[in-house]
C-alpha positions as CSV (number, residue, x, y, z in Angstrom):
1,X,12.5,18.9,20.3
2,X,13.4,15.3,19.3
3,X,11.8,12.4,21.2
4,X,14.0,9.6,22.4
5,X,12.8,6.0,21.8
6,X,14.1,3.3,24.1
7,X,13.8,-0.1,22.6
8,X,15.1,-3.6,22.6
9,X,16.7,-5.7,19.9
10,X,14.7,-8.3,18.1
11,X,15.0,-11.9,19.0
12,X,16.8,-14.2,16.5
13,X,13.4,-15.5,15.4
14,X,12.0,-12.0,14.9
15,X,15.1,-11.0,13.0
16,X,14.7,-14.1,10.7
17,X,11.0,-13.2,10.0
18,X,12.0,-9.6,9.2
19,X,14.7,-10.8,6.8
20,X,12.4,-13.3,5.1
21,X,9.4,-11.0,4.9
22,X,10.4,-7.8,3.1
23,X,9.3,-5.2,3.8
24,X,9.1,-6.1,7.5
25,X,7.0,-2.9,8.2
26,X,4.0,-4.7,6.7
27,X,3.1,-7.4,9.2
28,X,1.9,-9.9,6.5
29,X,2.2,-13.0,8.6
30,X,-0.4,-13.5,11.2
31,X,-0.5,-16.0,14.1
32,X,-4.1,-17.0,14.7
33,X,-5.7,-19.3,17.3
34,X,-9.3,-20.4,17.6
35,X,-10.7,-21.1,21.1
36,X,-14.0,-23.0,21.1
37,X,-16.2,-21.9,24.0
38,X,-19.1,-24.2,25.0
39,X,-21.8,-23.0,27.4
40,X,-22.6,-19.5,28.7
41,X,-19.9,-16.9,28.7
42,X,-20.0,-13.2,29.8
43,X,-18.4,-11.3,26.9
44,X,-17.5,-8.3,29.2
45,X,-15.8,-10.5,31.7
46,X,-13.9,-12.3,28.9
47,X,-12.7,-9.0,27.6
48,X,-11.5,-7.9,31.1
49,X,-9.6,-11.2,31.3
50,X,-7.9,-10.4,28.0
51,X,-7.0,-7.0,29.4
52,X,-5.5,-8.4,32.6
53,X,-3.4,-10.9,30.5
54,X,-2.1,-8.1,28.2
55,X,-1.2,-6.0,31.3
56,X,0.9,-8.8,32.6
57,X,2.9,-9.5,29.5
58,X,5.2,-6.9,27.9
59,X,5.3,-8.7,24.6
60,X,1.6,-8.2,24.2
61,X,2.1,-4.4,24.7
62,X,5.0,-4.2,22.3
63,X,5.2,-2.2,19.1
64,X,8.1,-2.0,16.5
65,X,9.9,1.2,15.5
66,X,12.4,1.8,12.7
67,X,15.1,4.2,13.7
68,X,17.2,6.1,11.2
69,X,20.1,4.1,9.8
70,X,18.8,0.7,11.1
71,X,17.4,-1.9,8.7
72,X,15.6,-3.8,11.5
73,X,13.2,-2.3,14.0
74,X,13.5,-2.1,17.8
75,X,10.8,-3.3,20.1
76,X,9.2,-0.7,22.3
77,X,7.0,-1.8,25.3
78,X,3.9,0.2,26.0
79,X,2.8,1.1,29.5
80,X,-0.9,0.1,29.3
81,X,-3.1,-2.7,28.0
82,X,-5.1,-0.3,25.8
83,X,-3.4,-1.6,22.6
84,X,-5.8,-4.3,21.5
85,X,-8.8,-4.7,19.3
86,X,-11.9,-6.4,20.5
87,X,-14.8,-7.1,18.1
88,X,-18.0,-9.1,18.7
89,X,-19.8,-10.8,15.9
90,X,-23.3,-12.2,16.1
91,X,-23.5,-15.2,13.7
92,X,-26.3,-16.9,15.6
93,X,-28.9,-16.1,12.9
94,X,-27.0,-18.3,10.4
95,X,-27.9,-22.0,10.1
96,X,-25.1,-24.5,9.9
97,X,-23.0,-24.8,7.9
98,X,-23.4,-21.1,7.0
99,X,-22.3,-20.0,10.5
100,X,-19.1,-22.0,10.3
101,X,-18.4,-20.8,6.8
102,X,-18.9,-17.2,8.0
103,X,-16.5,-17.8,10.8
104,X,-13.9,-19.2,8.4
105,X,-14.3,-16.2,6.1
106,X,-13.8,-13.9,9.1
107,X,-10.7,-15.8,10.2
108,X,-9.3,-15.5,6.7
109,X,-10.0,-11.8,6.4
110,X,-8.3,-11.1,9.7
111,X,-5.3,-13.2,8.7
112,X,-5.1,-11.3,5.4
113,X,-5.3,-7.8,7.1
114,X,-2.1,-6.0,8.0
115,X,-1.2,-4.9,11.5
116,X,0.3,-1.4,12.0
117,X,3.5,-2.6,13.8
118,X,4.4,1.0,14.8
119,X,1.1,2.2,16.3
120,X,-0.7,-1.0,17.0
121,X,-2.9,-2.5,18.2
122,X,-1.1,-5.8,17.8
123,X,-3.6,-8.0,19.6
124,X,-6.9,-8.6,18.0
125,X,-9.7,-10.7,19.6
126,X,-12.9,-11.5,17.6
127,X,-15.6,-13.2,19.7
128,X,-18.2,-14.8,17.4
129,X,-21.6,-15.9,18.8
130,X,-22.7,-19.0,16.9
131,X,-25.5,-20.0,19.3
132,X,-26.6,-19.5,22.9
133,X,-24.3,-22.4,23.9
134,X,-21.4,-21.9,21.5
135,X,-18.9,-19.1,20.9
136,X,-15.5,-18.9,19.2
137,X,-12.7,-16.6,20.3
138,X,-10.3,-15.9,17.4
139,X,-7.0,-14.5,18.7
140,X,-4.8,-12.9,16.0
141,X,-1.4,-11.3,16.4
142,X,1.5,-10.6,14.0
143,X,4.0,-13.5,13.8
144,X,6.6,-11.1,15.1
145,X,4.7,-11.2,18.4
146,X,3.3,-14.7,18.7
147,X,3.6,-18.3,17.5
148,X,1.5,-21.4,18.0
149,X,3.0,-22.1,21.5
150,X,2.4,-18.5,22.7
151,X,-1.1,-18.5,21.3
152,X,-1.9,-21.7,23.4
153,X,-0.4,-20.0,26.5
154,X,-2.4,-16.9,25.8
155,X,-5.6,-18.8,25.5
156,X,-4.9,-20.7,28.7
157,X,-4.1,-17.5,30.6
158,X,-7.3,-15.8,29.4
159,X,-9.3,-18.8,30.6
160,X,-7.6,-18.7,34.0
161,X,-8.1,-14.9,34.3
162,X,-11.8,-15.4,33.3
163,X,-12.2,-18.0,36.0
164,X,-10.5,-15.7,38.5
165,X,-12.9,-12.9,37.6
166,X,-15.9,-15.1,38.5
167,X,-18.1,-13.6,41.2
């Protein structure tokens, strides 16, 4: 029994990235945003806010599939918000500038890692605790999914969803 994949064509920008970046199956270009968080934050509530934002946006639930005979993939939208990676890092034991250097190393490692475009997850969130009053949220997605503008919008929506989840 053969499964049927229903997908959507790539946007012109996504097509350009796939043609420039060969092979396109290896998501080598990462869009990454850094959100500085001052003051107390509840990590579980922040994670729930991210889940709500992913649930609202199809592009954040999208994977890419190569069909026989096609050189470019199609986009397939997933049903649920389960396709993300959330990792918490405690860097509070490091004294400045070591904490900031560790955060920069982490950001570089995440940018250098490949996303599995077919299986996902394609959203990665790293929450780094630098001190009781300072955290940094690194949002990383393949460039096929996000750019600078969409990262800004994503950060804004997560902040709003976090505020809406306040008790």
